C-alpha positions in Angstrom: 79.4 124.5 128.7 76.5 123.6 126.1 77.5 124.7 122.9 75.1 123.3 120.4 74.6 126.0 118.4 76.8 128.6 117.1 75.9 132.3 115.8 77.9 135.0 114.6 76.4 139.0 114.7 77.2 141.2 112.0 74.5 143.5 112.2 72.3 143.8 110.5 72.4 140.3 109.8 72.9 137.0 111.5 74.3 134.1 110.0 74.4 130.5 111.1 77.0 128.2 110.7 76.7 124.3 110.4 78.3 122.8 113.2 79.6 119.6 111.1 81.1 122.1 108.7 83.3 123.8 111.5 84.2 120.5 113.1 85.3 118.9 109.4 87.1 122.2 109.3 88.8 122.3 112.7 89.7 118.6 113.1 93.4 118.8 110.9 94.6 122.4 113.3 93.5 120.8 116.7 93.7 116.8 116.1 97.1 116.9 118.0 95.5 119.0 121.0 92.9 116.7 121.4 94.9 114.0 123.2 96.5 116.8 125.6 92.8 118.8 126.6 90.3 116.3 126.2 89.2 113.4 128.7 89.2 111.0 126.3 87.3 109.5 122.7 83.9 109.9 123.4 83.9 112.9 126.1 81.7 115.6 125.9 84.8 118.1 125.5 86.7 115.7 122.7 84.7 116.9 120.4 86.6 119.3 117.8 84.2 121.5 118.3 85.3 122.5 121.7 88.8 124.0 120.2 86.5 126.6 118.0 88.1 129.6 119.4 91.6 128.0 119.0 91.6 128.0 114.8 88.8 130.4 114.0 91.5 132.8 112.4 92.0 129.9 110.1 88.2 128.8 109.6 86.6 132.4 109.5 86.2 134.5 106.1 88.8 137.0 106.3 86.7 139.9 106.3 85.9 139.3 109.8 88.3 140.9 112.3 87.0 140.5 115.5 84.1 137.9 116.9 83.1 137.6 120.7 82.8 133.7 121.9 80.3 133.2 124.6 79.1 130.1 126.8 75.2 129.3 126.9 75.2 129.6 130.6 75.6 133.4 131.0 73.6 136.0 132.4 74.3 139.3 130.8 73.7 142.6 133.2 74.9 145.2 131.0 74.8 145.8 127.2 77.4 143.5 125.7 78.6 146.5 123.4 80.7 147.1 126.9 82.3 144.1 126.2 83.0 144.5 121.9 84.7 147.8 124.0 87.1 145.9 125.2 89.3 144.9 122.2 90.4 148.7 122.2 92.1 148.1 125.4 94.2 145.3 123.6 98.2 145.9 123.9 100.4 145.1 121.1 101.0 141.6 120.9 97.3 140.3 122.5 95.6 138.5 120.4 92.4 137.3 122.4 90.7 138.8 125.5 89.6 136.3 128.4 89.3 136.3 131.9 91.1 134.1 134.4 90.0 131.2 135.8 87.5 131.3 139.5 88.4 128.4 141.1 91.9 126.3 142.0 91.1 124.1 138.8 95.0 124.4 137.3 96.9 124.6 141.1 95.7 121.1 140.9 96.0 120.6 137.3 99.6 121.7 137.4 100.6 120.2 140.6 103.3 118.0 139.1 105.0 121.2 137.7 104.3 123.2 141.2 106.3 120.5 143.0 109.1 120.7 140.9 109.2 124.6 140.8 108.3 125.4 144.4 108.5 129.1 143.5 106.5 129.0 140.4 103.2 131.2 140.0 101.5 128.7 137.8 98.5 128.0 139.4 99.0 130.5 142.0 96.0 132.8 142.7 95.5 136.6 141.5 96.6 139.1 141.7 100.5 137.7 141.3 100.0 134.2 140.4 98.9 132.7 137.3 95.5 131.2 138.0 94.8 130.2 134.3 91.6 130.7 132.0 88.0 130.7 131.6 86.9 130.3 128.0 83.5 131.2 129.0 83.2 134.6 127.4 86.3 135.2 124.8 87.2 138.3 122.9 89.0 137.2 119.3 90.8 139.5 117.9 91.3 137.7 114.3 93.2 139.9 112.3 95.7 139.6 115.4 95.6 136.2 115.4 96.3 135.4 111.6 99.2 138.4 112.1 100.7 136.6 115.2 103.5 134.3 114.0 104.2 133.7 117.8 100.6 132.4 117.9 100.4 130.5 115.3 103.5 128.5 116.2 102.5 127.4 119.2 99.6 125.5 117.1 102.1 123.4 115.4 101.8 119.7 116.9 105.6 119.8 118.2 105.3 123.0 120.4 101.9 121.7 121.9 103.8 118.5 122.4 106.8 120.2 124.1 104.9 122.6 126.4 102.5 119.5 127.9 105.8 117.5 128.4 107.5 121.0 130.1 104.1 121.4 132.5 103.4 118.0 133.0 99.9 119.1 131.6 97.1 116.5 130.6 93.5 119.0 130.4 90.0 117.8 129.5 88.6 121.1 129.1 89.5 122.1 125.3 90.1 125.5 124.3 90.4 126.4 128.0 93.3 124.0 128.9 95.3 125.4 125.6 95.0 129.2 126.3 95.8 128.2 130.1 99.1 126.2 129.0 100.6 128.8 126.5 99.4 131.3 129.0 101.9 130.7 131.4 104.6 130.6 129.0 103.3 134.0 126.6 101.1 135.7 128.6 101.5 138.7 126.5 99.3 137.1 123.7 96.2 137.9 126.2 94.1 140.7 127.5 93.1 139.7 130.5 89.8 140.6 131.2 88.5 141.9 134.8 86.5 139.5 136.5 83.3 141.0 136.4 83.1 140.3 132.4 82.9 136.4 134.0 81.7 135.9 137.1 81.9 132.3 138.0 79.6 130.9 140.2 81.0 127.4 140.5 82.6 125.9 143.3 83.2 122.6 143.0 86.9 123.1 144.6 85.6 124.6 147.9 84.5 120.9 148.7 87.2 118.9 147.0 90.2 119.2 148.8 90.7 123.4 148.3 88.7 125.0 151.3 91.7 126.8 152.6 92.5 128.9 149.6 89.0 128.8 147.2 88.2 132.6 147.9 91.6 133.6 146.9 90.7 132.8 143.5 86.4 132.6 143.9 86.8 136.6 145.1 85.8 139.9 142.4 85.3 143.0 143.3 83.0 144.7 141.7 79.3 145.4 139.7 78.9 142.0 137.9 78.6 142.8 134.2 77.9 138.8 133.0 77.6 136.1 135.0 78.6 132.8 134.6 76.4 129.8 136.1 79.0 127.4 135.2 79.0 123.4 136.2 75.1 124.2 136.4 75.2 126.6 139.1 72.1 128.9 139.6 72.6 132.4 138.6 71.6 135.1 141.1 67.8 136.4 140.1 67.2 140.6 139.7 
């Protein structure tokens, strides 16, 4: 998930933000998260910038109320304005729009919790399960994030620790892991985007122990609106 440049569009102008400055502002908020949701010191996802979405509402000017955050390995098949319209479908209490993860990565990550709770929906495939989230395409309602007492409580180090202990969670995908974990506990915080808004193409887990259930996660019906070539997967040509 290369994210070397961060940009935010507020027509008719484009504003560029210094990554080092953003990271410096983020660090006090996300420091406690990094040991739970990073691969380790010096690793790609250990940088604070990969938690930008988690605390965007605290570092962006208050006049900015909504942001769409996108990975670079995407291909758009529709007008991005249609994605922005998804904000209008957020239910009361929802602060973030995000699509489900389309591989059984969290079936794997939550293995211990699943073993101890055999009836759980955690890590199970859609439509009835909780497969986790993929942060390649996200709608951040910054005003709702600022106003949500629940969401801001979940950012506190003690809450992060309690949930990681409850779910025996140790991840390496930054903000995606945090959103997945709190989504298991508080799904009402999220507006789930249809898979066609983040049609992930990576199939790594098909060949690494989960071929029997892989297609239950990977299936996506409908006209694709955004392709996501995660794990360097080629994106189909037009």
